[in-house]
C-alpha positions as CSV (number, residue, x, y, z in Angstrom):
1,M,75.6,27.5,-80.9
2,E,76.9,28.2,-84.4
3,L,78.9,25.1,-84.2
4,K,75.9,22.9,-83.4
5,I,74.0,24.4,-86.3
6,F,77.0,24.0,-88.6
7,S,77.4,20.3,-87.6
8,K,73.7,19.7,-88.0
9,N,73.8,21.0,-91.5
10,Y,76.8,18.7,-92.3
11,Y,75.0,15.8,-90.8
12,L,72.0,16.4,-93.0
13,K,74.3,16.7,-96.1
14,L,76.5,13.7,-95.2
15,P,75.3,11.3,-97.8
16,R,76.0,13.9,-100.6
17,L,79.4,14.8,-99.0
18,L,80.7,11.3,-99.2
19,Q,80.3,11.2,-103.0
20,S,83.4,13.3,-103.8
21,K,87.1,13.6,-102.7
22,K,86.8,17.3,-102.2
23,S,83.8,16.8,-99.9
24,L,85.6,14.1,-97.9
25,I,88.5,16.6,-97.4
26,N,86.1,19.2,-96.3
27,L,84.5,16.8,-93.9
28,G,87.9,15.8,-92.5
29,L,88.8,19.4,-92.0
30,F,85.4,20.0,-90.3
31,L,86.0,17.1,-87.9
32,I,89.5,18.4,-87.0
33,V,87.9,21.8,-86.3
34,V,85.3,20.2,-84.1
35,L,87.9,18.2,-82.2
36,V,90.2,21.1,-81.7
37,S,87.4,23.4,-80.6
38,S,86.1,20.8,-78.1
39,C,89.6,20.6,-76.5
40,S,89.9,23.4,-74.1
41,A,93.1,24.8,-72.5
42,K,91.0,25.7,-69.5
43,E,91.7,23.3,-66.6
44,D,89.0,21.0,-65.6
45,N,88.6,22.4,-62.1
46,P,85.1,23.3,-60.8
47,I,86.6,25.6,-58.1
48,L,87.5,28.0,-60.9
49,E,83.9,28.1,-62.1
50,R,82.2,29.1,-58.9
51,P,78.4,29.1,-58.7
52,K,76.8,32.5,-59.0
53,N,75.0,32.2,-55.7
54,L,78.1,31.4,-53.7
55,E,78.2,32.4,-50.0
56,I,81.5,32.7,-48.1
57,E,81.7,32.0,-44.4
58,V,85.0,33.1,-42.8
59,N,86.1,30.7,-40.1
60,E,89.3,32.4,-38.9
61,F,91.0,35.8,-39.3
62,H,94.7,36.7,-39.4
63,E,95.9,39.3,-36.9
64,N,95.7,41.9,-39.6
65,G,91.9,41.3,-39.9
66,K,92.0,39.6,-43.2
67,P,90.3,36.1,-43.6
68,K,92.6,33.1,-42.8
69,S,90.2,30.3,-43.7
70,Q,86.7,30.2,-45.2
71,E,84.2,27.7,-46.3
72,L,82.2,28.2,-49.5
73,Y,78.5,27.4,-49.8
74,Y,75.9,27.6,-52.4
75,L,72.1,27.6,-52.3
76,M,70.3,24.7,-54.1
77,N,66.5,24.7,-53.8
78,G,66.8,26.8,-50.7
79,V,69.2,24.4,-49.0
80,K,72.7,25.6,-48.1
81,T,75.2,23.1,-49.4
82,I,79.0,23.0,-48.8
83,Y,81.0,23.7,-51.9
84,G,84.6,24.1,-50.9
85,Y,87.3,25.5,-48.7
86,E,90.0,28.2,-49.0
87,E,92.9,29.1,-46.8
88,L,94.5,32.5,-47.3
89,Y,97.8,34.1,-46.5
90,P,97.8,37.3,-44.4
91,S,98.3,39.2,-47.7
92,G,95.0,37.8,-49.0
93,E,96.6,35.5,-51.5
94,K,95.2,32.0,-51.7
95,K,97.2,29.3,-49.9
96,I,95.0,26.3,-50.3
97,T,91.8,25.8,-52.2
98,G,89.6,22.9,-53.1
99,L,86.2,21.2,-53.0
100,Y,84.5,19.5,-50.0
101,N,81.8,16.9,-50.0
102,E,78.8,17.0,-47.6
103,A,80.8,15.4,-44.8
104,H,83.3,18.3,-45.1
105,K,86.0,16.0,-46.5
106,R,88.2,16.9,-49.4
107,D,86.7,15.7,-52.6
108,G,88.0,16.6,-56.0
109,L,91.0,18.7,-57.0
110,W,92.9,20.6,-54.3
111,K,95.6,23.2,-55.0
112,S,98.1,24.9,-52.8
113,F,100.2,28.0,-53.6
114,Y,103.3,29.8,-52.4
115,E,102.6,33.3,-51.1
116,T,103.8,34.7,-54.5
117,G,100.9,32.9,-56.2
118,T,103.1,30.3,-57.8
119,P,101.6,26.8,-57.6
120,W,103.0,24.6,-54.8
121,S,101.0,21.4,-55.3
122,T,97.9,19.8,-56.9
123,G,96.3,16.6,-56.0
124,G,92.9,14.8,-56.2
125,Y,90.9,13.6,-53.3
126,S,88.0,11.2,-52.8
127,S,86.1,11.4,-49.5
128,G,89.2,12.8,-47.8
129,I,91.7,10.3,-49.2
130,E,94.3,11.4,-51.7
131,N,93.7,9.7,-55.1
132,G,94.9,10.6,-58.6
133,E,97.7,12.6,-60.1
134,K,99.9,14.5,-57.6
135,K,102.3,17.3,-58.6
136,V,104.6,19.4,-56.4
137,W,106.7,22.4,-57.6
138,Y,109.6,24.4,-56.2
139,P,109.0,28.1,-55.4
140,N,110.7,29.0,-58.7
141,G,108.0,27.1,-60.6
142,E,110.1,24.1,-61.6
143,L,108.5,20.7,-61.1
144,R,109.8,18.9,-58.0
145,Y,107.9,15.6,-58.3
146,E,104.9,14.0,-59.9
147,G,103.1,10.6,-59.6
148,E,99.9,8.8,-58.9
149,M,98.2,8.4,-55.5
150,K,96.0,5.5,-54.7
151,E,94.1,5.3,-51.4
152,G,96.4,7.9,-49.9
153,K,99.7,6.1,-50.9
154,P,102.1,6.6,-53.8
155,S,101.5,4.1,-56.6
156,G,103.3,3.3,-59.8
157,R,106.2,5.3,-61.2
158,W,107.1,8.6,-59.6
159,I,109.5,11.2,-61.1
160,F,111.6,13.5,-59.0
161,W,113.8,16.4,-59.9
162,D,116.3,18.0,-57.6
163,E,116.9,21.8,-57.6
164,K,119.5,21.4,-60.4
165,G,117.0,19.6,-62.6
166,V,118.5,16.1,-62.2
167,K,115.8,13.6,-62.7
168,T,115.3,10.3,-60.7
169,T,112.4,7.8,-60.7
170,K,111.0,5.5,-58.1
171,V,108.4,2.8,-58.5
172,Y,105.9,2.2,-55.8
173,E,103.7,-0.9,-55.5
């Protein structure tokens, strides 16, 4: 809120600010601050920002009684709408998580994890078909491979690393 007020005041003073070098420097610094503050380290993944009125429906349970898979729903105008899906390890740690569309197909960013909580893979989906950046890691957290998926198939340049860190590339059409 303060930033908007600050930027509004600068906007109103802009003609006067452009009259001196010192003011131009201040304006440049202001623009840098605005750009840096608008860039967030937070990942752009809606599954991390769950709606407040989220309901969880457990589909399956592990033998130990803990949830194995569950669907996430939210209420919008009194209508229950699918939000996403989670699969859990017997320990309760997340195994797979991502967003669904109304047809219960993967839609958006999906993540999988090793039981330790270390990321296993990330990939984007559109109506159940893998599209976008794909990354897969070794259990130790080192990147295993990365590339672009188009219509469920690898596309373009992919980079692979073996367990010793040796890098290779492959180009897909």
